[in-house]
C-alpha positions in Angstrom: -152.7 -233.9 -173.3 -151.3 -234.3 -169.8 -152.8 -236.5 -167.0 -153.5 -233.5 -164.8 -155.6 -231.6 -167.4 -158.4 -234.3 -167.4 -159.0 -234.3 -163.6 -159.3 -231.0 -161.9 -160.2 -230.6 -158.3 -162.5 -227.9 -157.3 -162.7 -226.3 -153.8 -166.0 -228.1 -153.1 -164.8 -231.6 -153.7 -165.8 -232.9 -150.3 -163.4 -230.5 -148.6 -165.7 -230.1 -145.6 -165.7 -232.8 -143.0 -167.9 -231.4 -140.2 -169.6 -228.2 -139.4 -170.5 -226.9 -135.9 -173.8 -224.9 -136.5 -174.5 -224.7 -132.8 -171.4 -222.5 -132.3 -172.8 -219.9 -134.6 -176.1 -220.0 -132.8 -174.6 -219.7 -129.3 -171.8 -217.2 -130.0 -171.0 -213.9 -131.9 -168.0 -215.0 -133.9 -165.7 -212.1 -134.3 -162.5 -213.7 -135.7 -161.5 -217.0 -137.3 -158.2 -218.8 -137.2 -157.3 -222.0 -139.1 -155.3 -224.6 -137.0 -153.8 -228.0 -137.8 -154.6 -231.0 -135.7 -152.3 -233.7 -134.2 -154.2 -236.9 -135.1 -153.6 -240.7 -134.9 -153.9 -242.8 -138.0 -157.2 -244.4 -137.0 -158.6 -240.8 -136.4 -157.7 -239.8 -140.0 -159.5 -242.9 -141.3 -162.6 -242.0 -139.3 -162.5 -238.4 -140.6 -162.3 -239.6 -144.1 -165.5 -241.7 -143.4 -167.1 -238.5 -142.0 -167.4 -239.8 -138.4 -167.0 -236.8 -136.2 -169.0 -234.7 -133.8 -168.0 -231.1 -133.0 -171.1 -229.9 -131.2 -169.8 -230.4 -127.6 -166.2 -229.5 -128.4 -164.3 -226.5 -127.2 -160.8 -225.1 -127.3 -158.7 -224.2 -124.3 -155.2 -222.7 -124.0 -153.0 -224.5 -121.4 -149.2 -223.9 -120.9 -149.0 -221.8 -124.1 -150.6 -224.5 -126.3 -154.1 -224.8 -127.8 -156.0 -228.0 -127.1 -159.3 -229.3 -128.6 -161.4 -231.0 -125.9 -164.7 -232.9 -126.2 -164.4 -233.6 -129.9 -165.8 -237.1 -130.6 -164.2 -239.1 -133.3 -165.5 -242.7 -133.0 -163.2 -245.4 -134.4 -164.2 -247.4 -137.4 -165.3 -251.0 -136.7 -162.4 -252.2 -138.8 -159.8 -250.6 -136.5 -156.8 -252.6 -135.6 -156.9 -254.8 -132.5 -153.5 -253.6 -131.2 -154.7 -250.0 -131.0 -156.8 -248.9 -128.0 -158.8 -245.9 -129.5 -160.1 -243.2 -127.2 -162.8 -241.3 -129.2 -162.9 -238.2 -126.9 -159.2 -237.7 -126.2 -157.7 -234.3 -126.0 -156.1 -233.3 -129.3 -153.3 -230.7 -129.7 -153.9 -227.8 -132.1 -151.0 -226.5 -134.3 -150.8 -222.7 -134.4 -148.1 -220.2 -135.0 -146.7 -218.3 -131.9 -148.2 -215.0 -133.1 -151.6 -216.5 -133.4 -151.3 -218.2 -130.0 -150.3 -214.9 -128.4 -153.2 -213.1 -129.9 -155.6 -215.8 -128.8 -154.2 -215.8 -125.2 -154.6 -212.1 -125.0 -158.2 -212.1 -126.2 -159.3 -215.0 -124.0 -157.6 -213.9 -120.8 -158.1 -210.1 -121.0 -161.3 -209.5 -123.1 -163.3 -212.5 -122.0 -163.7 -214.2 -125.4 -164.3 -218.0 -125.9 -162.6 -220.3 -128.4 -165.1 -222.4 -130.3 -164.4 -224.9 -133.1 -166.4 -223.9 -136.2 -165.7 -226.5 -138.8 -163.3 -229.2 -139.8 -162.1 -229.5 -143.4 -159.4 -230.9 -145.6 -156.7 -228.6 -147.0 -154.0 -230.2 -149.2 -154.6 -233.6 -147.6 -154.4 -232.3 -144.1 -157.2 -231.9 -141.6 -157.7 -228.3 -140.6 -159.9 -226.8 -137.9 -161.4 -223.3 -138.1 -161.5 -221.8 -134.6 -163.8 -218.9 -133.9 -163.0 -216.2 -131.3 -166.5 -215.4 -130.0 -168.6 -213.9 -127.2 -171.5 -215.7 -125.9 -175.0 -214.7 -126.9 -177.8 -213.9 -124.4 -181.2 -215.6 -124.8 -182.8 -212.5 -126.4 -180.0 -212.4 -129.0 -180.7 -216.0 -129.9 -184.5 -215.3 -130.2 -183.7 -212.3 -132.5 -181.5 -214.5 -134.7 -184.2 -217.1 -135.0 -186.8 -214.5 -135.8 -184.6 -212.9 -138.5 -183.8 -216.4 -140.0 -187.5 -217.2 -140.1 -188.3 -213.8 -141.7 -185.6 -214.4 -144.4 -187.1 -217.8 -145.2 -190.6 -216.4 -145.4 -189.5 -213.5 -147.6 -187.8 -215.9 -150.0 -191.0 -218.0 -150.1 -193.1 -214.9 -150.9 -190.7 -213.7 -153.6 -190.6 -217.2 -155.2 -194.5 -217.5 -155.2 -196.0 -214.1 -155.2 -199.5 -215.3 -155.9 -199.9 -217.2 -152.6 
């Protein structure tokens, strides 16, 4: 029996690092793209510890490159003393030229917004899912909340029909 046969990794083995639920509430997400991140060593260690906040983050395209702005990755208290960590620094996103061209066209011509959706591990690398979305109006958000509440109530009724 080989060593690999005893230990199999499933897709759900803590692959997710952070999820931006507020993005799905504030935007209609029409397309998703997976991008790599340029990170420092202390940032990777913080991500492995689960210390990240994506709620205030957004993606911009400047000079033909995609950048993640406002993502807070606080350093671990055991960080090295010779490193001066900046938790909210601008981080470059790694995308193919075709993907960048498509995003630039959608953002500049059609009025879409680039929103980070979730951060996860893929083959030992941190990957960010970016959503191409349009902003929701207040009445759209109310309708979503109402629909979510109805689905929850319906599940409760089906689970306990005697109540």
